[in-house]
C-alpha positions, -999 to +999 in steps of 0.1 A: +406-196-121+377-210-141+345-191-141+313-211-145+282-198-162+253-192-139+222-209-153+186-202-143+171-226-117+148-253-131+120-272-113+098-300-124+075-276-143+103-261-164+097-266-202+121-292-216+130-267-244+144-243-218+165-272-203+178-281-238+193-246-241+216-254-212+223-291-217+261-285-214+256-271-179+247-290-148+210-294-140+202-283-105+184-307-081+147-304-085+135-324-056+128-361-058+152-381-080+123-396-100+112-361-110+146-352-122+149-384-142+116-375-159+129-341-168+161-356-182+141-383-201+120-355-217+152-337-228+167-368-243+134-377-260+134-343-277+167-352-293+152-384-307+119-369-319+136-339-335+160-361-355+191-349-337+196-385-327+187-407-357+177-444-358+207-467-352+229-439-338+248-447-307+240-422-280+266-407-256+275-430-228+261-428-193+292-409-179+291-385-209+254-377-205+260-373-167+287-348-174+267-329-200+236-326-179+252-323-145+232-351-130+241-384-114+246-415-134+217-431-116+194-403-129+207-409-164+202-446-160+166-442-149+159-418-178+174-442-203+154-471-189+123-451-193+130-444-229+139-480-236+106-492-221+088-469-245+107-483-275+128-452-282+162-466-271+178-500-273+201-508-244+225-537-248+251-547-223+286-543-237+276-525-269+261-493-256+228-476-262+214-468-296+183-452-310+157-477-320+141-476-354+103-467-352+083-499-345+046-504-336+054-529-308+050-504-280+018-492-294+005-527-298+015-536-262-003-505-249-035-514-269-033-550-256-032-538-220-061-514-225-083-540-242-074-568-218-084-546-188-117-537-205-149-556-203-150-561-241-153-595-258-138-611-289-171-603-307-167-566-299-132-567-315-145-586-345-171-559-351-144-532-350-123-552-374-153-555-398-160-518-397-123-510-406-119-537-433-150-527-452-137-492-456-101-503-463-111-527-491-130-498-508-100-474-505-075-501-516-096-508-548-093-471-557-057-463-547-037-495-550-006-498-572+009-527-591+033-536-562+003-540-539-013-566-562+019-586-562+020-586-524-017-596-521-013-624-547+017-637-528+000-638-495-032-652-509-013-680-527+004-690-494-030-689-477-046-711-503-017-736-502-021-738-464-058-744-467-053-771-493-029-788-468-054-783-439-026-766-420-041-737-400-008-727-382+007-723-416-023-702-427-022-677-399+008-658-411-004-654-447-039-645-435-025-617-413-002-606-441-030-605-467-051-582-446-022-560-437-014-558-474-049-544-480-041-517-455-009-509-473-028-508-506-047-478-494-015-458-501-023-436-471+009-437-450-005-419-420-034-444-419-010-473-421+010-460-391-022-455-371-040-488-380-012-514-385-007-521-348-045-523-343-050-546-373-023-569-359-041-570-326-075-576-341-063-604-364-047-621-335-082-631-324-093-643-359-092-680-352-118-702-370-142-723-350-129-754-367-091-749-373-090-785-385-116-779-413-104-757-441-139-753-455-147-731-425-118-708-432-137-692-461-106-686-482-128-681-512-138-648-497-102-635-498-101-646-534-132-625-542-117-595-523-085-596-543-104-599-576-125-568-567-094-548-557-077-559-589-107-547-609-106-513-592-142-517-582-147-502-547-183-512-545-175-548-554-145-548-530-167-536-501-193-562-510-167-590-511-153-579-477-189-578-463-194-613-475-161-623-458-175-611-425-210-625-431-201-659-416-189-641-385-225-634-376-234-671-378-246-685-344-218-711-345-194-683-336-215-671-306-194-690-280-161-678-294-173-642-297-185-643-261-150-649-248-136-619-229-105-603-243-087-609-210-091-646-217-083-643-254-050-624-248-040-646-218-005-662-223-008-697-236 
């Protein structure tokens, strides 16, 4: 006769760490199925965040997790769906579930929703972008390494070529990459993680008033910014970035900046 271990009862308020101590034993019913799936989701999330499950690793199958945790497969399925929606797991039919590498997509999506539901305008976002970039240019001038200059020169060269061809769609990618490379050039990894999703979002609204007129793209400002960073002159770099944003305050941009973010982020 097999004797089973008696485990302490859990409820929706039980710390996930306590549940983890008994993951090989069945989890008792805690009330509503959705509450139980949340508890299971938190237990599985700890395995990912602690590094027990690493990026790219295939996680135990639904039946295996159901047996380990002593809950129904539908509870496991709901928990996995929740983690997949948050960008922690990748669920593919026929190939199983794996741990997703860290990405900023989920963070960017959450920021987009928050901004879209606010009463802010494109102009408000442009001011936030200006405040960030002034400081980033200054830090990049001080802390950049040789590899950063290579990346900045590459993206700027592509931007200049697109401007010479009068091709704004071709310029958008290098323009974004150039400004993200300035962020990378700060050599502050934590800052990069925090700001990269936000920078992507802000630059998504950086459309010139005349996309068919390269003279209004002010590419010469990016050239001046790179020259200042290369010279390791933080004051000059900040000044060049300020000049880059000076045209943003021209009345010609008033109509564009007055657009609501809900309109700016609306699907095309």
